[in-house]
N, C-alpha and C positions, 0 to 999 in steps of 0.2 A: 253940675249934676244933681238932677231932682232928687227928693227923698224915695220916689217911687223907683227910678232907675236905681237907686243904690239897693233897695229892697229885692228888685228883680235878679240883679247881678249875684248879691250874694245868695239868694234862694237857689240859683241858677248853679253856682259855685258848690254850694251844701250838696244838691241833689247829683250832680256829677261825681263829686268827692264821695258820697254816699253808694253810689252806685258802683264805682270801682274798688271801694272797700267790702262791699257784697260780695264780688264776684272773686276778690282775692284772699278773703278770708278764709283759712284752714277750718275753723271751728264753724258748723252749722248753724249753731244757734247765734253766733254772731252775725253771719251772715242774714239772718232774719232779723234781727236787731237793726242792722243798716238798712235792711229793705225797708223798714217800718221808719227810718229817717227819711228814705227817697219819697216815701207816702206824704209825709209831713210837710216836705218842700213842695211837693207838686199839689198839695192843697194850699199851700201859700201862694202858688202862682195861679189856682184858682181864684182865688180871693182878689188876687190883683187885677184878673179879667172881670171882676164884677160877677161872678158865678159862685156864689155863698152855697146854693144848694148842692152844686157838684162837690164842693169843696168839703161839706159837711158828709154828704154820702161816702167820699173817697176816705173820709177819716173812720166813720162808723163801719163801713163793710170791709174795706181792705185792711187799713192800720189795726182795726180792731178785731173783727171776726176772722177775717182769714188768715191773719198772721198769728193769733192765739191758737187757731187750728194747725198752722203749720209747726208752731212749738210744739203742742202737744203730740204731734206725729215725729217728730224729730226726737223727743225726750222718749217717747215710747220704743221707737226703733233701736234706740240705745247704739248709735253708730260711736265707732273708735277706730283708729288706725290699724289695730290688728286684724280686724274682721274684713276691711277695705280691701278689695283685691288692687294689686299693682298695674298701672297703665303702662304699655307698650310704648316703646319710643316713637314708633310709626303712628301710632294713634295720637300721640301729642301733636307730632308735625302734622299730620291730617286736619286735626283741629285747628291749629296756627294757619294752616291755607284757607281752610273753609271761612275763617273768622276775617282773613284777609279779602277773601273774595267779596264776603258781605260788606267789607269797609268799601270796596272800589264800588260795589252797586249802590250804597248811600252817596259816595262822592259823586257819581255820575248822575244820580237822580237829582241830587242839590245843584248841581252844575248848571243845569238849563232854568232852575227856578227863579222866578223874577222876586227877591226876598225885598228889594227895596220898596217896591209898590205895594207890598203885602204887609201893611202896619196894623197889628191887633189895637182894639182901641181899648187902652187901660184906664180903669179907675173913673169910669163915665159911661154913661148911656145906663139902660135899664133892660137889657136883654135878659142877663142871667139871675135876676131878682125871684126870691120865693114868692113875693107877693104876686109878682106877674104870672108865675107858674101856678099859684092858688087860683087866681083869677079866671085863668084859661082852664083850670081844671073843673072849677065849679060852676062856672058859667059856660064853655061851649060841649065840655065833655062830661056833664052832670049824670046822664043815664049811663052811660058805660062805667063810670066811675061807681056808681051806685051797684049796679050789676056785679062789677069784680069784688065790692065789699061783701055782697050777699055770697058771693062763690068762696071769698076767703073765710067767711063766717060757717058756712055750712061745711068746709073741710078742717076747720078746727073742732066744730062738734063732731064730725066723723072720726077724727083722730083721738078725741076724748073716749068715744064709743068702743073705737076699736083696740085703744089702750087698756081700758077699764077691765079689771080682773070680774070673772063671774062671784 
């Protein structure tokens, strides 16, 4: 087995374990921390697929900003077991049935998929490289890029003017 395959399987096991622990955790803060571990392992998969830009954006936007926001919201809500309403047993049974039906849909969708002929190009090619994104952005789409930068600049100036006290 090659080192790339070992890394792929270890990242996959980490992602699945972290996702299961995220759902199974009783403490919401622990769930958020497990979700951050899932995002890190998914970013590792992006790097294996030679999509460095997606990996960095996933880490910055999801693992960084959104998870910090989730942690602040959870801490501000002050969740504890005393204030949480108890679930009815019929509601739990309905949840298990709905989850089983979703699993059946996934299995039925994957049964007809031809996975053996759909092999991803790992650690090769130049599709997801940041340099290619930059070349395309500044060569083919330079006018829309500059127009959007002017729009963002005017939005920042507007936010400063609105937020400024008299």
